[in-house]
MDAnalysis code that builds the backbone (N, CA, C; Angstrom):
import MDAnalysis as mda
import numpy as np

u = mda.Universe.empty(711, n_residues=237, atom_resindex=np.repeat(np.arange(237), 3), trajectory=True)
u.add_TopologyAttr("name", ["N", "CA", "C"] * 237)
u.add_TopologyAttr("resid", np.arange(1, 238))
u.add_TopologyAttr("resname", ["MET", "GLN", "ARG", "PRO", "LEU", "MET", "ILE", "ALA", "LEU", "ASP", "ILE", "ASP", "SER", "LYS", "GLU", "LYS", "ARG", "ARG", "GLN", "LEU", "LEU", "ALA", "GLU", "PHE", "ASP", "ASP", "GLU", "ARG", "LEU", "PHE", "LEU", "LYS", "VAL", "GLY", "MET", "GLU", "LEU", "PHE", "TYR", "ARG", "GLU", "GLY", "ARG", "ALA", "VAL", "VAL", "GLU", "GLU", "LEU", "LYS", "GLN", "ALA", "GLY", "HIS", "GLN", "ILE", "PHE", "LEU", "ASP", "LEU", "LYS", "LEU", "HIS", "ASP", "ILE", "PRO", "ASN", "THR", "VAL", "SER", "ARG", "ALA", "MET", "ARG", "SER", "LEU", "ALA", "GLU", "LEU", "ASP", "VAL", "ASP", "VAL", "VAL", "ASN", "VAL", "HIS", "ALA", "ALA", "GLY", "GLY", "LYS", "LYS", "MET", "MET", "THR", "ALA", "ALA", "ARG", "GLU", "GLY", "LEU", "GLU", "GLN", "GLY", "THR", "PRO", "ALA", "GLY", "LYS", "GLN", "ARG", "PRO", "LEU", "LEU", "ILE", "ALA", "VAL", "THR", "GLN", "LEU", "THR", "SER", "THR", "ASN", "ALA", "GLU", "MET", "LEU", "ALA", "LYS", "GLU", "LEU", "LEU", "ILE", "GLY", "GLU", "PRO", "LEU", "GLN", "ASP", "VAL", "VAL", "ARG", "ALA", "TYR", "ALA", "LYS", "SER", "ALA", "ALA", "GLU", "SER", "GLY", "ILE", "GLU", "GLY", "VAL", "VAL", "CYS", "SER", "ALA", "GLN", "GLU", "VAL", "PRO", "LEU", "ILE", "HIS", "GLU", "ALA", "CYS", "GLY", "PRO", "ASP", "PHE", "TYR", "THR", "VAL", "CYS", "PRO", "GLY", "ILE", "ARG", "ARG", "GLN", "GLU", "ASP", "ALA", "ALA", "GLY", "ASP", "GLN", "ILE", "ARG", "ILE", "VAL", "THR", "PRO", "GLY", "GLU", "ALA", "TYR", "ARG", "LEU", "GLY", "SER", "SER", "ALA", "ILE", "VAL", "VAL", "GLY", "ARG", "SER", "ILE", "THR", "THR", "ALA", "GLU", "ARG", "PRO", "TYR", "GLU", "VAL", "TYR", "GLN", "GLU", "MET", "LYS", "ASN", "GLU", "TRP", "GLU", "GLY", "LYS", "ALA"])
u.atoms.positions = np.array([
    [12.911, -2.234, 3.060],
    [12.052, -3.473, 2.583],
    [11.324, -3.138, 1.535],
    [11.052, -4.134, 0.601],
    [10.076, -3.796, -0.782],
    [8.614, -3.471, -0.082],
    [7.856, -3.157, -1.048],
    [6.346, -3.033, -0.864],
    [5.625, -4.298, -1.194],
    [5.521, -5.140, -0.227],
    [4.959, -6.507, -0.559],
    [3.420, -6.559, -0.554],
    [2.931, -7.534, -1.130],
    [1.477, -7.995, -0.741],
    [1.807, -9.299, 0.052],
    [1.220, -9.239, 1.360],
    [1.464, -10.276, 2.270],
    [0.192, -11.104, 2.324],
    [0.154, -12.353, 2.032],
    [-0.972, -13.376, 2.034],
    [-1.178, -13.708, 3.625],
    [-2.456, -13.468, 4.193],
    [-2.653, -13.905, 5.432],
    [-3.083, -15.402, 5.535],
    [-2.253, -16.189, 6.046],
    [-2.478, -17.694, 6.109],
    [-3.579, -17.957, 7.356],
    [-4.561, -17.276, 7.334],
    [-5.746, -17.687, 8.572],
    [-6.523, -18.887, 7.950],
    [-5.957, -20.099, 8.186],
    [-6.403, -21.338, 7.651],
    [-6.522, -22.355, 8.658],
    [-7.371, -23.058, 8.790],
    [-7.898, -24.031, 9.873],
    [-7.160, -25.320, 9.742],
    [-6.350, -25.715, 8.951],
    [-5.657, -26.992, 9.010],
    [-4.286, -26.957, 8.181],
    [-3.476, -27.787, 8.477],
    [-2.064, -27.871, 7.978],
    [-2.324, -28.237, 6.509],
    [-3.381, -29.173, 6.227],
    [-3.582, -29.736, 4.937],
    [-4.116, -28.520, 3.862],
    [-4.962, -27.772, 4.389],
    [-5.375, -26.578, 3.718],
    [-4.392, -25.615, 3.388],
    [-3.504, -25.465, 4.291],
    [-2.347, -24.417, 4.050],
    [-1.567, -25.025, 2.883],
    [-1.084, -26.158, 3.037],
    [-0.347, -26.792, 2.093],
    [-0.927, -26.850, 0.689],
    [-2.193, -27.112, 0.674],
    [-2.831, -27.118, -0.626],
    [-2.789, -25.855, -1.294],
    [-3.136, -24.787, -0.322],
    [-3.071, -23.518, -0.876],
    [-1.760, -22.995, -1.570],
    [-0.872, -23.302, -0.784],
    [0.496, -22.685, -1.149],
    [1.092, -23.466, -2.516],
    [0.480, -24.765, -2.611],
    [0.751, -25.683, -3.781],
    [0.253, -24.944, -4.966],
    [-0.649, -24.196, -4.878],
    [-1.224, -23.432, -6.032],
    [-0.234, -22.416, -6.657],
    [0.709, -21.919, -5.877],
    [1.702, -20.879, -6.254],
    [2.964, -21.506, -6.703],
    [3.060, -22.853, -6.763],
    [4.243, -23.613, -7.306],
    [5.421, -23.189, -6.390],
    [6.406, -22.851, -6.982],
    [7.813, -22.365, -6.329],
    [7.863, -20.976, -6.005],
    [6.891, -20.156, -6.284],
    [6.915, -18.796, -6.093],
    [7.286, -18.306, -4.744],
    [8.166, -17.425, -4.407],
    [8.550, -16.991, -3.027],
    [7.432, -15.834, -2.680],
    [6.788, -16.116, -1.517],
    [5.855, -15.305, -1.300],
    [6.153, -14.474, 0.136],
    [5.342, -13.474, 0.485],
    [5.508, -12.807, 1.795],
    [4.108, -13.280, 2.558],
    [4.183, -14.145, 3.550],
    [3.127, -14.630, 4.196],
    [2.995, -13.992, 5.695],
    [1.726, -13.829, 6.052],
    [1.336, -13.607, 7.314],
    [1.097, -14.784, 8.104],
    [1.689, -15.142, 9.235],
    [1.304, -15.999, 10.180],
    [0.804, -15.492, 11.322],
    [-0.474, -15.708, 11.717],
    [-1.182, -14.979, 12.775],
    [-1.418, -15.903, 13.903],
    [-2.127, -15.458, 14.752],
    [-2.395, -16.305, 15.925],
    [-2.947, -17.484, 15.862],
    [-3.953, -17.709, 15.000],
    [-4.878, -19.006, 14.563],
    [-3.731, -20.047, 14.085],
    [-2.901, -19.696, 13.291],
    [-2.106, -20.746, 12.840],
    [-0.938, -21.018, 13.720],
    [-0.360, -20.092, 14.308],
    [0.829, -20.141, 15.103],
    [0.388, -20.971, 16.504],
    [-0.699, -20.727, 17.095],
    [-1.121, -21.357, 18.333],
    [-1.434, -22.764, 17.935],
    [-1.643, -23.034, 16.668],
    [-2.138, -24.406, 16.394],
    [-0.948, -25.272, 16.017],
    [-0.052, -24.684, 15.362],
    [1.274, -25.397, 14.740],
    [2.661, -24.882, 15.410],
    [2.580, -23.801, 16.116],
    [3.721, -23.334, 16.773],
    [4.975, -23.119, 15.693],
    [6.099, -23.136, 16.309],
    [7.391, -22.693, 15.649],
    [7.542, -23.493, 14.306],
    [7.097, -24.689, 14.428],
    [7.348, -25.760, 13.190],
    [6.761, -25.168, 12.021],
    [5.600, -24.338, 12.036],
    [5.181, -23.808, 10.641],
    [5.993, -22.587, 10.309],
    [6.541, -21.900, 11.152],
    [7.463, -20.800, 10.632],
    [8.648, -21.363, 9.985],
    [9.166, -22.402, 10.641],
    [10.468, -23.140, 10.056],
    [10.253, -23.773, 8.713],
    [9.020, -24.312, 8.521],
    [8.654, -24.959, 7.287],
    [8.576, -23.806, 6.241],
    [7.988, -22.768, 6.553],
    [7.778, -21.761, 5.617],
    [9.097, -21.019, 5.245],
    [9.913, -20.857, 6.143],
    [11.136, -20.204, 5.850],
    [12.114, -21.018, 5.106],
    [11.892, -22.375, 5.497],
    [12.725, -23.244, 4.557],
    [12.495, -23.395, 3.113],
    [11.036, -23.007, 2.914],
    [10.581, -23.122, 1.474],
    [10.989, -21.786, 0.924],
    [11.565, -20.791, 1.552],
    [12.060, -19.543, 0.992],
    [11.159, -18.304, 1.040],
    [10.139, -18.598, 1.839],
    [9.004, -17.536, 2.025],
    [9.639, -16.558, 3.082],
    [9.163, -15.154, 3.002],
    [9.291, -14.241, 4.060],
    [8.062, -14.299, 4.942],
    [8.249, -13.750, 6.210],
    [7.103, -14.308, 7.232],
    [7.109, -12.852, 8.035],
    [5.662, -12.463, 8.105],
    [5.329, -11.456, 9.090],
    [4.495, -12.251, 10.085],
    [5.022, -12.440, 11.344],
    [4.581, -13.092, 12.462],
    [3.656, -12.126, 13.243],
    [2.414, -12.267, 13.000],
    [1.484, -11.440, 13.624],
    [0.763, -11.883, 14.872],
    [1.651, -11.693, 15.926],
    [1.002, -12.048, 17.263],
    [0.533, -10.980, 18.208],
    [0.871, -9.684, 17.862],
    [0.300, -8.512, 18.512],
    [0.450, -8.601, 19.982],
    [1.780, -8.591, 20.302],
    [2.004, -8.775, 21.865],
    [1.660, -7.666, 22.450],
    [1.033, -7.699, 23.749],
    [0.566, -6.587, 24.558],
    [0.536, -7.282, 25.959],
    [1.578, -6.768, 26.746],
    [1.791, -7.343, 28.107],
    [2.679, -6.232, 28.843],
    [2.952, -6.498, 29.998],
    [3.929, -5.736, 30.722],
    [5.347, -5.833, 30.025],
    [6.033, -4.748, 30.103],
    [7.244, -4.514, 29.430],
    [8.373, -5.744, 29.560],
    [8.534, -6.318, 30.735],
    [9.582, -7.401, 30.834],
    [9.016, -8.587, 30.028],
    [7.830, -8.916, 30.285],
    [7.261, -10.128, 29.492],
    [7.287, -9.809, 28.036],
    [6.998, -8.804, 27.463],
    [7.217, -8.567, 26.125],
    [8.740, -8.740, 25.752],
    [9.488, -8.066, 26.482],
    [10.811, -8.290, 26.214],
    [11.391, -9.534, 26.076],
    [11.070, -10.504, 27.050],
    [11.472, -11.855, 26.980],
    [10.946, -12.619, 25.777],
    [9.528, -12.209, 25.487],
    [8.721, -12.967, 24.302],
    [9.551, -12.690, 23.070],
    [9.995, -11.369, 23.070],
    [10.634, -11.185, 21.799],
    [11.992, -11.650, 21.502],
    [12.724, -11.790, 22.522],
    [13.995, -12.550, 22.704],
    [13.829, -13.799, 22.042],
    [12.484, -14.562, 22.347],
    [12.477, -15.809, 21.939],
    [12.072, -15.828, 20.513],
    [11.085, -14.875, 20.073],
    [10.744, -14.678, 18.759],
    [11.793, -14.398, 17.662],
    [12.771, -13.664, 18.159],
    [13.986, -13.244, 17.307],
    [14.627, -14.538, 16.845],
    [14.600, -15.569, 17.550],
    [15.220, -16.801, 17.042],
    [14.863, -17.456, 15.964],
    [13.345, -17.070, 15.507],
    [12.825, -17.735, 14.512],
    [13.299, -17.096, 13.160],
    [13.905, -16.069, 13.100],
    [14.382, -15.540, 11.866],
    [13.342, -15.183, 10.954],
    [12.256, -14.644, 11.364],
    [11.122, -13.979, 10.670],
    [11.592, -12.518, 10.218],
    [10.596, -12.143, 9.421],
    [10.998, -10.730, 8.844],
    [10.377, -9.580, 9.461],
    [9.138, -9.692, 10.167],
    [8.382, -8.770, 10.610],
    [7.798, -9.184, 11.866],
    [7.619, -8.634, 12.986],
    [6.858, -9.021, 14.100],
    [6.253, -7.634, 14.842],
    [5.080, -7.876, 15.499],
    [4.499, -6.765, 16.082],
    [4.065, -6.779, 17.493],
    [3.652, -5.556, 17.934],
    [3.056, -5.326, 19.383],
    [1.762, -4.447, 19.151],
    [1.085, -4.346, 20.178],
    [0.034, -3.339, 20.316],
    [0.462, -2.036, 20.798],
    [0.349, -1.112, 20.056],
    [0.869, 0.270, 20.613],
    [0.168, 0.778, 21.813],
    [-0.928, 0.206, 22.092],
    [-1.672, 0.550, 23.354],
    [-0.899, 0.242, 24.526],
    [0.050, -0.635, 24.425],
    [0.873, -0.972, 25.579],
    [1.907, 0.071, 26.001],
    [1.945, 0.940, 25.206],
    [2.597, 2.250, 25.753],
    [4.054, 2.232, 25.297],
    [4.709, 3.296, 25.647],
    [6.216, 3.508, 25.080],
    [7.181, 2.594, 25.817],
    [7.004, 2.474, 27.104],
    [8.072, 1.545, 27.893],
    [7.889, 0.091, 27.229],
    [6.576, -0.346, 26.987],
    [6.465, -1.688, 26.451],
    [6.986, -1.866, 24.969],
    [6.836, -0.822, 24.241],
    [7.314, -0.903, 22.786],
    [8.792, -0.978, 22.739],
    [9.433, -0.027, 23.582],
    [10.905, 0.088, 23.676],
    [11.361, -1.282, 24.242],
    [10.652, -1.923, 25.260],
    [11.146, -3.285, 25.789],
    [11.244, -4.182, 24.767],
    [10.142, -4.280, 23.812],
    [9.928, -5.186, 22.591],
    [11.124, -4.971, 21.712],
    [11.630, -3.826, 21.310],
    [12.628, -3.528, 20.586],
    [13.968, -4.012, 21.040],
    [14.016, -3.772, 22.490],
    [15.450, -4.115, 22.993],
    [15.489, -5.745, 23.116],
    [14.333, -6.346, 23.368],
    [14.330, -7.724, 23.447],
    [14.684, -8.407, 22.026],
    [14.169, -7.842, 20.898],
    [14.318, -8.306, 19.673],
    [15.951, -8.103, 19.355],
    [16.447, -7.060, 19.804],
    [17.773, -6.784, 19.528],
    [18.782, -7.910, 20.217],
    [18.241, -8.068, 21.481],
    [19.164, -9.102, 22.308],
    [19.094, -10.461, 21.909],
    [17.856, -10.841, 21.258],
    [17.549, -12.117, 20.789],
    [18.000, -12.459, 19.425],
    [18.447, -11.400, 18.528],
    [18.741, -11.760, 17.292],
    [20.052, -12.294, 17.104],
    [20.269, -13.519, 16.619],
    [21.627, -14.003, 16.625],
    [22.599, -13.257, 15.723],
    [23.896, -13.269, 16.260],
    [25.065, -12.510, 15.799],
    [25.028, -12.651, 14.149],
    [25.255, -11.550, 13.350],
    [25.366, -11.761, 12.116],
    [24.073, -11.676, 11.320],
    [22.904, -11.765, 11.878],
    [21.546, -11.856, 11.503],
    [20.944, -10.327, 11.618],
    [20.006, -10.008, 10.634],
    [19.247, -8.671, 10.939],
    [18.024, -8.822, 11.674],
    [17.829, -8.097, 12.465],
    [16.782, -8.329, 13.357],
    [15.476, -8.008, 12.664],
    [14.341, -8.726, 13.112],
    [12.923, -8.589, 12.241],
    [12.535, -6.855, 12.446],
    [11.805, -6.516, 11.545],
    [11.206, -5.317, 11.589],
    [10.254, -5.233, 12.550],
    [10.145, -4.342, 13.293],
    [9.172, -4.185, 14.476],
    [8.169, -3.220, 14.241],
    [6.852, -3.500, 14.215],
    [5.765, -2.636, 13.913],
    [4.554, -2.699, 15.188],
    [3.864, -1.684, 15.321],
    [3.132, -1.690, 16.303],
    [1.561, -1.414, 15.659],
    [0.442, -2.140, 16.077],
    [-0.843, -1.924, 15.838],
    [-1.502, -0.708, 16.473],
    [-2.000, 0.074, 15.531],
    [-2.614, 1.295, 15.944],
    [-3.955, 1.057, 16.689],
    [-5.028, 0.811, 15.632],
    [-6.192, 0.444, 15.958],
    [-6.604, -0.742, 14.774],
    [-7.123, -1.817, 15.485],
    [-7.501, -2.719, 14.500],
    [-8.376, -2.304, 13.555],
    [-8.503, -2.922, 12.226],
    [-9.440, -2.488, 11.178],
    [-10.733, -2.704, 11.185],
    [-11.169, -3.497, 12.352],
    [-12.542, -3.874, 12.823],
    [-13.079, -2.728, 13.685],
    [-12.231, -1.727, 14.143],
    [-12.619, -0.755, 15.198],
    [-13.290, 0.552, 14.561],
    [-14.303, 0.936, 14.911],
    [-14.868, 2.195, 14.234],
    [-14.961, 3.213, 15.564],
    [-15.322, 4.381, 15.178],
    [-15.441, 5.505, 16.172],
    [-16.489, 5.141, 17.322],
    [-17.409, 4.547, 16.992],
    [-18.578, 4.151, 18.137],
    [-17.962, 3.364, 18.921],
    [-17.314, 2.230, 18.552],
    [-16.624, 1.307, 19.455],
    [-15.398, 1.854, 20.357],
    [-14.709, 2.902, 19.669],
    [-13.758, 3.526, 20.327],
    [-14.256, 4.283, 21.592],
    [-15.425, 5.005, 21.394],
    [-15.970, 5.776, 22.277],
    [-16.799, 5.042, 23.528],
    [-17.568, 4.160, 22.976],
    [-18.377, 3.483, 23.789],
    [-17.880, 2.245, 24.493],
    [-16.879, 1.538, 23.610],
    [-16.471, 0.289, 24.401],
    [-15.056, 0.467, 24.996],
    [-14.144, 1.167, 24.325],
    [-12.856, 1.396, 24.934],
    [-12.532, 2.760, 25.669],
    [-13.718, 3.685, 25.685],
    [-13.904, 4.818, 26.452],
    [-12.580, 5.658, 26.049],
    [-12.469, 5.694, 24.787],
    [-11.405, 6.771, 24.212],
    [-12.181, 7.797, 23.449],
    [-12.134, 9.102, 24.203],
    [-13.074, 10.173, 23.703],
    [-12.713, 10.920, 22.365],
    [-11.243, 10.723, 22.118],
    [-10.811, 11.374, 20.919],
    [-11.070, 10.798, 19.569],
    [-11.082, 11.684, 18.614],
    [-11.559, 11.140, 17.295],
    [-10.583, 9.810, 16.807],
    [-11.074, 8.998, 16.040],
    [-10.395, 7.815, 15.545],
    [-8.936, 8.211, 15.111],
    [-8.948, 9.238, 13.785],
    [-7.798, 9.453, 13.370],
    [-6.689, 10.198, 14.385],
    [-7.414, 10.772, 15.277],
    [-6.267, 11.491, 16.284],
    [-5.445, 10.396, 17.128],
    [-6.522, 9.372, 17.535],
    [-5.724, 8.336, 18.291],
    [-4.750, 7.479, 17.475],
    [-5.095, 7.316, 16.115],
    [-4.115, 6.454, 15.275],
    [-2.861, 7.211, 15.157],
    [-3.013, 8.509, 14.945],
    [-1.754, 9.452, 14.828],
    [-0.968, 9.446, 15.883],
    [-1.536, 9.454, 17.262],
    [-0.766, 9.650, 18.555],
    [-0.055, 8.245, 18.751],
    [-0.885, 7.050, 18.441],
    [-0.129, 5.813, 18.745],
    [0.999, 5.644, 17.633],
    [0.844, 6.072, 16.460],
    [1.851, 5.988, 15.533],
    [3.023, 6.760, 16.060],
    [2.933, 8.015, 16.521],
    [4.013, 8.845, 17.090],
    [4.607, 8.227, 18.204],
    [3.967, 7.622, 19.231],
    [4.291, 6.963, 20.198],
    [5.079, 5.767, 19.886],
    [4.975, 5.128, 18.807],
    [5.771, 4.020, 18.186],
    [7.090, 4.549, 17.681],
    [6.942, 5.468, 16.744],
    [8.300, 6.081, 16.338],
    [9.141, 6.574, 17.368],
    [8.576, 7.117, 18.409],
    [9.372, 7.571, 19.473],
    [10.006, 6.622, 20.392],
    [9.529, 5.275, 20.301],
    [9.905, 4.179, 20.975],
    [11.067, 3.409, 20.062],
    [11.488, 3.912, 18.992],
    [12.317, 3.517, 18.101],
    [11.893, 2.072, 17.191],
    [10.537, 2.209, 17.114],
    [9.720, 1.107, 16.189],
    [9.636, 1.654, 14.800],
    [9.926, 0.779, 13.835],
    [9.931, 1.275, 12.485],
    [8.728, 1.457, 11.671],
    [7.449, 1.125, 12.355],
    [6.241, 1.205, 11.646],
    [5.006, 0.797, 12.331],
    [3.925, 0.813, 11.640],
    [2.738, 0.516, 12.341],
    [1.668, -0.290, 11.429],
    [0.885, -0.951, 12.089],
    [-0.163, -1.642, 11.416],
    [-1.398, -0.699, 11.496],
    [-2.065, -0.390, 10.381],
    [-3.000, 0.759, 10.247],
    [-4.011, 0.488, 9.066],
    [-5.042, 1.080, 9.027],
    [-5.915, 1.061, 7.729],
    [-5.173, 1.989, 6.808],
    [-5.222, 1.666, 5.482],
    [-4.562, 2.616, 4.616],
    [-5.265, 3.824, 4.261],
    [-6.436, 4.054, 4.827],
    [-7.108, 5.431, 5.003],
    [-6.165, 6.388, 5.810],
    [-5.606, 5.743, 6.719],
    [-4.722, 6.445, 7.681],
    [-3.251, 6.753, 7.407],
    [-2.795, 6.157, 6.244],
    [-1.485, 6.211, 5.908],
    [-0.973, 7.592, 5.558],
    [-1.650, 8.527, 4.985],
    [-1.376, 10.029, 4.763],
    [-0.967, 10.608, 5.990],
    [-1.869, 10.585, 7.027],
    [-1.817, 11.278, 8.233],
    [-0.645, 10.628, 9.095],
    [-0.348, 9.400, 9.089],
    [0.741, 8.736, 9.700],
    [2.007, 9.166, 8.980],
    [2.225, 9.195, 7.845],
    [3.448, 9.640, 7.042],
    [3.556, 11.231, 7.428],
    [2.607, 12.016, 7.607],
    [2.704, 13.337, 7.965],
    [3.367, 13.595, 9.310],
    [2.644, 12.665, 10.241],
    [3.309, 12.704, 11.581],
    [4.585, 12.182, 11.796],
    [4.896, 11.038, 11.182],
    [6.025, 10.180, 11.344],
    [7.140, 10.119, 10.143],
    [6.940, 10.842, 9.093],
    [7.757, 10.879, 7.965],
    [7.406, 9.811, 6.935],
    [7.907, 10.050, 5.709],
    [7.496, 9.437, 4.475],
    [8.050, 7.879, 4.761],
    [9.077, 7.504, 5.366],
    [9.810, 6.336, 5.454],
    [9.073, 5.430, 6.508],
    [8.274, 5.978, 7.424],
    [7.634, 5.030, 8.503],
    [6.895, 4.051, 7.683],
    [7.065, 2.721, 8.211],
    [6.357, 1.695, 7.363],
    [4.996, 1.390, 7.889],
    [4.285, 1.432, 6.834],
    [2.786, 1.230, 7.216],
    [2.233, -0.053, 6.469],
    [1.902, -1.117, 7.293],
    [1.351, -2.442, 6.840],
    [-0.061, -2.295, 7.101],
    [-0.929, -2.562, 5.896],
    [-2.278, -2.298, 6.002],
    [-3.093, -3.484, 5.641],
    [-4.004, -4.058, 6.634],
    [-4.850, -5.150, 6.351],
    [-6.029, -4.567, 5.751],
    [-7.277, -5.236, 6.031],
    [-8.525, -4.672, 5.478],
    [-8.581, -4.360, 4.042],
    [-7.839, -5.277, 3.074],
    [-7.776, -4.884, 1.825],
    [-8.785, -5.729, 1.141],
    [-9.541, -5.461, 0.342],
    [-10.655, -6.051, -0.357],
    [-10.733, -5.598, -1.926],
    [-11.176, -6.536, -2.801],
    [-11.547, -6.108, -4.163],
    [-13.111, -5.466, -4.043],
    [-13.258, -4.874, -4.816],
    [-14.624, -3.968, -5.029],
    [-15.696, -5.177, -4.854],
    [-15.545, -6.205, -5.490],
    [-16.736, -7.290, -5.433],
    [-16.471, -8.122, -4.114],
    [-15.656, -7.943, -3.236],
    [-15.602, -8.814, -2.076],
    [-16.348, -8.495, -0.954],
    [-16.936, -9.479, -0.041],
    [-17.546, -9.085, 1.140],
    [-16.503, -8.367, 2.144],
    [-17.123, -7.398, 2.959],
    [-16.213, -6.965, 3.900],
    [-15.765, -7.748, 5.049],
    [-16.827, -8.777, 5.325],
    [-16.484, -9.549, 6.518],
    [-16.545, -8.718, 7.782],
    [-15.636, -9.052, 8.632],
    [-15.607, -8.011, 9.934],
    [-14.782, -6.944, 9.934],
    [-14.257, -6.616, 8.761],
    [-13.379, -5.507, 8.515],
    [-14.375, -4.119, 8.345],
    [-13.909, -3.036, 8.788],
    [-14.700, -1.881, 8.741],
    [-13.953, -0.704, 7.740],
    [-12.847, -0.435, 8.295],
    [-11.896, 0.598, 7.572],
    [-11.157, -0.217, 6.511],
    [-11.732, -0.420, 5.130],
    [-11.256, -1.125, 4.115],
    [-11.047, -0.357, 2.999],
    [-10.105, -0.928, 2.061],
    [-9.922, -0.171, 0.749],
    [-9.448, -1.273, -0.180],
    [-9.265, -0.954, -1.373],
    [-8.959, -1.839, -2.422],
    [-7.354, -1.789, -2.548],
    [-6.698, -2.634, -3.186],
    [-5.146, -2.587, -3.499],
    [-4.855, -1.413, -4.178],
    [-5.719, -1.061, -5.136],
    [-5.304, 0.178, -5.953],
    [-5.403, 1.448, -5.060],
    [-6.318, 1.592, -4.080],
    [-6.471, 2.726, -3.264],
    [-5.186, 2.834, -2.148],
    [-4.834, 1.725, -1.753],
    [-3.885, 1.416, -0.942],
    [-2.550, 1.978, -1.586],
    [-2.406, 1.493, -2.721],
    [-1.360, 2.013, -3.618],
    [-1.230, 3.592, -3.609],
    [-2.342, 4.012, -4.026],
    [-2.503, 5.661, -4.090],
    [-2.405, 6.388, -3.021],
    [-2.683, 5.696, -1.759],
    [-2.580, 6.378, -0.477],
    [-1.044, 6.383, 0.112],
    [-0.328, 5.565, -0.523],
    [1.179, 5.294, -0.145],
    [1.376, 4.445, 0.900],
    [0.699, 3.291, 1.092],
    [0.941, 2.186, 2.004],
    [2.230, 1.596, 1.635],
    [2.832, 1.135, 2.641],
    [4.191, 0.366, 2.548],
    [3.909, -1.079, 2.170],
    [2.959, -1.614, 2.495],
    [2.661, -3.105, 2.527],
    [1.078, -3.360, 2.728],
    [0.692, -4.393, 2.025],
    [-0.764, -4.690, 2.236],
    [-0.899, -6.168, 2.551],
    [-1.914, -6.358, 3.433],
    [-2.194, -7.761, 3.819],
    [-3.510, -8.194, 3.421],
    [-3.551, -9.420, 2.575],
    [-4.830, -9.734, 2.005],
    [-4.963, -11.326, 2.592],
    [-6.191, -11.551, 2.980],
    [-6.432, -12.798, 3.509],
    [-7.450, -13.534, 2.701],
    [-8.893, -13.524, 3.203],
    [-9.928, -14.267, 2.566],
    [-9.951, -13.959, 0.912],
    [-9.781, -12.748, 0.553],
    [-9.956, -12.582, -0.832],
    [-9.177, -13.611, -1.663],
    [-7.942, -13.977, -1.204],
    [-7.093, -14.870, -1.902],
    [-7.284, -16.370, -1.288],
    [-7.321, -16.534, -0.069],
    [-7.179, -17.832, 0.434],
    [-8.646, -18.438, 0.227],
    [-9.806, -17.931, 0.217],
    [-10.994, -18.629, -0.123],
    [-11.339, -18.612, -1.662],
    [-10.574, -18.001, -2.363],
    [-10.937, -18.011, -3.738],
    [-10.922, -19.102, -4.451],
    [-11.622, -19.449, -5.548],
    [-11.610, -20.715, -6.382],
    [-10.327, -20.797, -7.063],
    [-9.702, -19.714, -7.616],
    [-8.451, -19.770, -8.180],
    [-7.491, -18.731, -7.453],
    [-6.920, -19.090, -6.386],
    [-6.168, -18.149, -5.580],
    [-5.060, -17.577, -6.168],
    [-4.295, -18.216, -7.023],
    [-3.215, -17.595, -7.577],
    [-3.688, -16.591, -8.662],
    [-4.722, -16.855, -9.270],
    [-5.257, -15.641, -10.233],
    [-5.651, -14.406, -9.501],
    [-6.391, -14.798, -8.416],
    [-6.780, -13.468, -7.703],
    [-5.613, -12.925, -6.929],
    [-4.565, -13.552, -6.671],
    [-3.171, -12.994, -6.111],
    [-2.682, -12.182, -7.114],
    [-2.480, -12.545, -8.286],
    [-1.803, -11.752, -9.500],
    [-2.652, -10.537, -9.672],
    [-3.975, -10.684, -9.764],
    [-4.933, -9.742, -9.986],
    [-4.661, -8.524, -8.762],
    [-4.645, -8.838, -7.761],
    [-4.523, -7.933, -6.678],
    [-3.221, -7.285, -6.728],
    [-2.166, -8.070, -6.900],
    [-0.609, -7.744, -6.726],
    [-0.494, -6.769, -7.928],
    [-0.985, -6.817, -9.179],
    [-0.936, -6.073, -10.482],
    [-1.499, -4.695, -9.966],
    [-2.789, -4.731, -9.190],
    [-3.389, -3.457, -8.909],
    [-2.607, -2.843, -7.848],
    [-2.061, -3.496, -6.640],
    [-1.289, -2.884, -5.780],
    [-0.109, -2.220, -6.398],
    [0.535, -2.926, -7.392],
    [1.975, -2.269, -8.075],
    [1.542, -1.136, -9.046],
    [0.294, -0.874, -9.046],
    [-0.087, 0.284, -10.030],
    [-0.055, -0.208, -11.472],
    [-0.215, -1.522, -11.665],
    [-0.264, -2.064, -13.174],
    [-1.695, -2.153, -13.760],
    [-2.668, -2.000, -12.941],
    [-4.159, -2.231, -13.349],
    [-4.995, -1.207, -13.221],
])
């Protein structure tokens, strides 16, 4: 897979979504469809975006017992999306079941979606990890361990902060796919993200893909901001 900049379509209405995408004319994009959009519009939004020629990261972060996740993945495989994910905290059996469900559900002749696992959300910090989640190990050690569990389960990559990409590639190999949210320009507000970096920093750290939401979707000129961040991500700025 190429090293894309994925636009997170965390938008609260169909009209706003269509208005935003109209700013990009006929450009083929890599779009992240998350819980907010999928729970509101369902499979129809994925089908509409795929028919328009866009690639889709369906970001539903499945986390349940292995059998339930396997069945859910069999259903999602029918949507012909490009990337799907689970929470690595579900454990190896669940992650293995997710992969098997995807393989069973992918129509003959089609390539199954890339499967990645969330290590720790970019809104998580060390204090939250210790005091709320009751995980006593350092954050980076937890991220590394979750990434290794994902790799051992036959999963192709993880969702992580770009800050953690070097240690994940050291543990899982340089080809292990790292999708990095929490991307902001220097002038952007952090919002609810904590472990954040700029597109250029993500590029230098070796990230495989980045996810950008509000910096683009709430901008006055979203296409211009997209091009600016894409150039920085591709090492052209």
